[in-house]
C-alpha positions in Angstrom: -35.5 -84.1 68.5 -32.8 -85.4 70.9 -33.4 -84.7 74.9 -31.8 -81.8 75.4 -33.6 -79.9 72.6 -37.1 -81.4 74.0 -35.5 -79.6 77.3 -35.0 -76.4 75.9 -38.8 -76.5 74.5 -39.7 -77.5 77.7 -38.3 -75.1 80.1 -39.6 -72.4 76.9 -43.3 -73.5 77.7 -42.6 -73.8 81.7 -41.4 -70.0 81.2 -43.9 -68.5 79.1 -46.8 -70.2 81.0 -46.0 -68.8 84.5 -45.3 -65.4 82.8 -48.7 -65.6 81.2 -50.9 -66.5 84.2 -48.9 -63.6 85.9 -50.3 -61.0 83.3 -53.7 -62.8 82.7 -54.2 -62.3 86.1 -53.1 -58.2 86.9 -55.0 -57.8 83.6 -58.4 -59.6 84.5 -57.8 -57.3 88.3 -58.0 -53.9 85.9 -60.9 -55.8 83.7 -62.7 -55.2 87.0 -61.3 -51.4 88.0 -63.7 -48.7 87.3 -62.7 -46.8 84.8 -60.3 -48.5 83.1 -60.0 -48.0 80.1 -59.8 -50.3 76.8 -57.0 -49.0 75.8 -55.2 -49.6 78.5 -56.2 -53.8 78.1 -55.7 -53.5 74.4 -52.1 -52.5 75.6 -51.5 -54.7 78.3 -52.5 -57.6 76.2 -50.0 -56.0 73.6 -47.6 -56.1 76.4 -47.8 -60.0 77.1 -47.2 -60.7 73.6 -44.6 -58.6 72.4 -43.0 -59.3 76.2 -43.0 -63.1 75.3 -42.3 -63.1 72.0 -39.0 -61.5 73.0 -38.4 -64.5 75.6 -38.7 -67.0 73.0 -36.3 -65.0 70.8 -33.8 -65.0 74.0 -34.1 -68.9 73.9 -33.2 -69.5 70.7 -30.1 -67.2 71.1 -29.3 -69.4 74.4 -29.8 -72.1 72.0 -27.5 -71.7 69.1 -25.2 -74.1 70.7 -27.4 -76.6 70.2 -26.2 -79.6 67.2 -27.9 -78.4 64.1 -29.7 -81.4 64.2 -31.2 -80.7 66.2 -32.3 -76.7 66.4 -35.3 -77.5 63.2 -37.7 -79.0 66.1 -36.4 -77.3 68.5 -37.9 -73.6 66.0 -41.2 -75.3 65.3 -41.5 -76.3 68.7 -41.3 -72.3 69.8 -43.0 -71.2 67.4 -46.0 -73.3 68.1 -46.2 -71.4 71.7 -46.5 -68.6 69.3 -48.6 -68.9 67.7 -50.8 -70.7 70.2 -50.5 -67.4 72.4 -51.3 -65.4 69.0 -54.8 -67.9 68.8 -55.3 -67.6 72.4 -54.8 -62.8 72.2 -57.7 -63.1 68.5 -60.2 -65.2 70.5 -59.7 -63.5 74.3 -62.8 -61.8 75.7 -61.3 -58.5 74.8 -64.5 -57.3 72.4 -64.4 -53.5 71.2 -68.2 -52.5 70.3 -69.0 -49.1 69.1 -68.5 -47.1 72.2 -64.8 -48.2 73.3 -63.1 -47.9 69.7 -60.1 -45.7 70.6 -62.1 -42.7 68.8 -59.6 -40.2 71.3 -55.7 -38.5 69.7 -53.2 -39.5 72.1 -49.7 -38.0 70.8 -49.1 -35.5 67.5 -46.6 -35.7 65.6 -44.6 -32.8 64.6 -41.2 -33.5 63.4 -41.7 -34.0 60.0 -42.0 -30.0 58.0 -44.1 -30.4 55.4 -46.7 -33.0 54.0 -46.9 -36.8 55.6 -48.0 -38.5 52.6 -46.8 -41.7 53.9 -47.1 -44.4 57.3 -46.9 -47.6 58.8 -45.8 -49.6 61.8 -43.3 -52.8 61.5 -44.0 -56.1 61.8 -43.6 -56.6 65.4 -45.7 -53.0 65.6 -43.0 -51.4 68.2 -41.6 -49.2 65.3 -43.7 -46.6 63.0 -42.5 -45.3 59.8 -43.5 -42.0 58.1 -43.3 -40.6 55.0 -43.2 -37.4 53.9 -43.4 -34.6 51.1 -39.9 -32.8 52.8 -38.2 -35.8 51.6 -37.9 -38.3 54.8 -38.2 -40.8 56.4 -38.5 -41.0 60.2 -38.7 -44.0 61.7 -40.5 -43.9 65.7 -40.1 -45.9 68.8 -43.1 -47.5 69.9 -43.4 -47.6 73.3 -45.9 -50.9 74.3 -47.1 -49.6 77.8 -48.1 -45.5 77.0 -48.3 -46.2 73.1 -46.6 -42.6 72.7 -44.0 -42.8 69.5 -40.5 -41.4 70.2 -38.6 -40.5 67.6 -35.5 -42.6 67.0 -34.3 -41.6 63.1 -34.5 -39.6 60.2 -34.2 -41.1 56.8 -32.9 -38.4 54.5 -32.6 -37.5 50.7 -35.6 -38.3 48.7 -35.6 -35.4 46.5 -39.3 -36.6 45.1 -40.6 -36.9 48.9 -41.3 -40.6 50.6 -45.3 -42.0 49.4 -44.5 -45.0 50.1 -43.3 -47.8 53.0 -42.5 -51.4 52.9 -40.8 -53.2 55.8 -39.3 -55.9 55.6 -41.3 -59.3 57.2 -38.5 -59.4 60.2 -38.7 -55.8 60.0 -34.6 -54.9 59.5 -35.6 -53.5 56.4 -37.6 -50.5 54.8 -38.2 -49.3 51.2 -38.9 -46.0 50.2 -40.7 -44.9 46.9 -41.5 -41.8 45.6 -44.6 -40.8 43.6 -45.4 -40.9 40.2 -42.3 -38.6 39.0 -40.0 -40.4 41.2 -37.0 -43.4 39.1 -35.9 -44.2 42.1 -36.0 -46.2 45.2 -34.0 -46.8 49.0 -33.8 -49.4 51.0 -33.0 -49.0 54.4 -31.2 -50.9 56.9 -34.1 -49.6 59.5 -31.9 -50.3 62.9 -28.9 -47.7 61.8 -30.3 -45.5 59.7 -27.9 -46.7 56.7 -28.7 -46.6 53.0 -28.5 -50.1 52.3 -28.8 -49.7 48.2 -30.8 -46.7 46.3 -32.3 -48.8 43.1 -33.0 -46.3 39.9 -32.3 -48.8 36.9 -33.3 -45.8 34.1 -34.3 -41.8 34.5 -37.3 -42.7 32.7 -39.2 -45.3 35.1 -41.5 -44.7 37.9 -40.7 -46.5 40.4 -43.8 -46.1 43.5 -44.6 -49.0 44.6 -43.0 -52.0 45.9 -43.1 -55.5 48.2 -41.5 -58.1 49.7 -41.3 -61.6 49.5 -42.1 -63.5 52.2 -37.9 -64.4 53.0 -37.6 -60.9 53.3 -34.5 -61.5 50.2 -36.0 -60.4 47.6 -38.9 -58.1 46.6 -40.8 -56.6 43.5 -41.4 -52.2 42.8 -43.2 -50.7 39.9 -44.7 -47.9 38.7 -47.3 -46.7 35.7 -44.9 -46.2 33.2 -44.6 -49.6 32.3 -41.3 -50.6 35.0 -42.7 -54.5 37.4 -38.6 -55.5 38.5 -38.2 -58.2 41.4 -34.4 -57.5 42.7 -32.8 -58.7 45.6 -31.6 -56.9 48.2 -28.7 -55.2 47.0 -30.8 -53.8 44.5 -29.9 -56.3 41.2 -32.9 -56.7 39.0 -33.5 -60.5 39.1 -36.4 -60.9 36.7 -38.6 -58.3 35.5 -41.7 -58.3 33.3 -42.5 -55.6 30.8 -45.3 -53.1 30.0 -47.3 -53.4 33.0 -48.6 -50.5 34.6 -48.8 -50.6 38.2 -50.4 -49.1 40.7 -49.8 -51.2 43.5 -48.0 -54.3 44.7 -48.3 -57.3 47.1 -46.5 -60.4 47.1 -48.8 -63.5 48.7 -47.7 -65.5 50.9 -46.7 -68.6 48.8 -44.2 -67.0 48.0 -44.1 -67.2 44.4 -47.3 -65.2 43.1 -47.0 -61.2 43.5 -50.4 -59.4 43.1 -50.2 -56.4 40.7 -53.5 -53.7 40.2 -52.4 -52.4 37.2 -54.3 -49.4 34.5 -57.2 -51.7 33.6 -58.6 -51.6 36.4 -57.4 -55.5 37.2 -55.9 -57.1 39.9 -53.7 -59.8 38.7 -51.6 -62.7 40.3 -47.6 -62.3 38.5 -45.5 -65.4 38.6 -41.8 -64.6 38.6 -40.8 -68.6 38.0 -43.2 -69.8 35.9 -43.5 -66.3 33.7 -47.6 -67.1 34.0 -49.7 -64.3 34.8 -53.4 -64.8 35.6 -56.9 -62.8 36.8 -57.9 -61.7 39.9 -60.2 -59.5 40.6 -62.3 -56.7 37.8 -63.5 -53.2 38.5 -65.2 -51.1 37.0 -63.5 -48.5 37.7 -59.0 -47.5 38.7 -58.0 -49.8 41.6 -55.8 -46.8 43.3 -54.5 -49.1 45.9 -54.9 -51.9 48.2 -54.0 -54.3 51.2 -54.4 -57.6 51.8 -55.3 -59.3 55.1 -52.7 -61.8 57.4 -54.9 -65.1 56.2 -54.0 -63.9 52.5 -57.7 -64.3 51.3 -59.3 -60.8 51.8 -58.2 -57.8 49.6 -59.0 -53.9 50.9 -59.4 -52.0 47.1 -59.2 -48.4 46.9 -61.6 -47.9 43.7 -61.9 -44.5 41.7 -64.7 -42.5 42.9 -66.4 -46.0 44.2 -64.6 -45.8 47.9 -63.3 -49.4 49.2 -64.7 -52.5 48.0 -64.6 -56.2 49.7 -62.4 -59.6 48.1 -62.4 -62.7 48.9 -59.2 -63.7 46.7 -59.6 -67.7 46.7 -63.4 -67.0 45.6 -62.7 -63.9 43.0 -65.8 -62.2 44.3 -66.3 -59.3 45.5 -67.5 -59.5 48.6 -69.0 -55.9 50.0 -68.7 -52.7 49.4 -68.0 -49.8 52.5 -69.7 -46.8 52.3 -69.5 -42.6 54.0 -65.7 -42.8 51.8 -65.4 -40.6 49.2 -62.6 -41.9 47.1 -61.8 -39.5 43.7 -58.0 -39.7 42.0 -55.9 -39.2 45.3 -54.0 -42.1 46.4 -55.9 -43.8 49.7 -54.5 -46.8 51.2 -57.2 -48.8 53.7 -56.1 -51.3 55.6 -57.2 -54.5 58.4 -57.0 -53.6 61.9 -57.6 -55.0 65.3 -55.8 -58.2 67.0 -58.0 -60.3 64.9 -58.1 -58.0 61.7 -61.6 -57.7 62.1 -62.1 -53.8 61.8 -61.4 -52.0 58.5 -59.5 -48.2 58.3 -59.8 -46.0 55.6 -58.8 -42.3 55.1 -61.0 -40.4 52.9 -61.1 -36.7 50.6 -63.2 -34.7 53.2 -62.0 -32.9 55.4 
């Protein structure tokens, strides 16, 4: 990288360091105050991260006039700043004990007029999407200071209701899937609220789950009637796998492998490029849903009548079982949580 690229990186790093020090001094002073809640501290750390991320993105925008040969090095250098900040936040002294864990309701969202079946935050945490039996998806803006949600867009027309949602990696698009008898899915522009495409191959299909590839240009979808498709952003089917009855899907970080929980109590890996598949997890009971952590190593499975199981995908072994969750045959989605994903959250069929 030549001098102009180096100067860009140095300017960004210097500005970020200065802003970080100012914010951390504010946070440290608040930690010494009696009555400063843990939620306030979490909000401060989160705001620090997103402010610095925004500054980096602005610098990237201003760097558009760099020669194309300079830009890749500039991107790598600036990405390193983001990774350093993430590492700092994940290893900071802000740890939660049982007494400090967030346990108070700060807002109740009333805008849906029927059961809410699914909700998920965008990758940057600044938006929340909720899907409902009332046939709508609502996109909410999340205030980074107060953590309060404000209705941004209402996406309508999901005739079967919305049972699953998946954000694209860049947060620009969101896919909405219906329940078991739904043969179609919707790809929305989350910023404008415009429908990008509605995917429907056959009225006999059941498209109940989906997952984005890491490039955000392709996604996979499927259901329990034996459909398993790989599609582009225009809804064109690029590849398909016949006879796989899918409960849940997840695209791995290698950009090639797709994990699928099927009706044989398994989670298998599928490679559409090589047309190969292999077994990773075998349970004794149906795997209703699963999610994978950021490291792409651990999977959290909701297993019918058994509760929540944590699996190591690399060693292909069961790590532990979580007690206290009533999991029958209803669809319950568990997830990893916390700044460093060192918590597990799950619903339960108990009231």
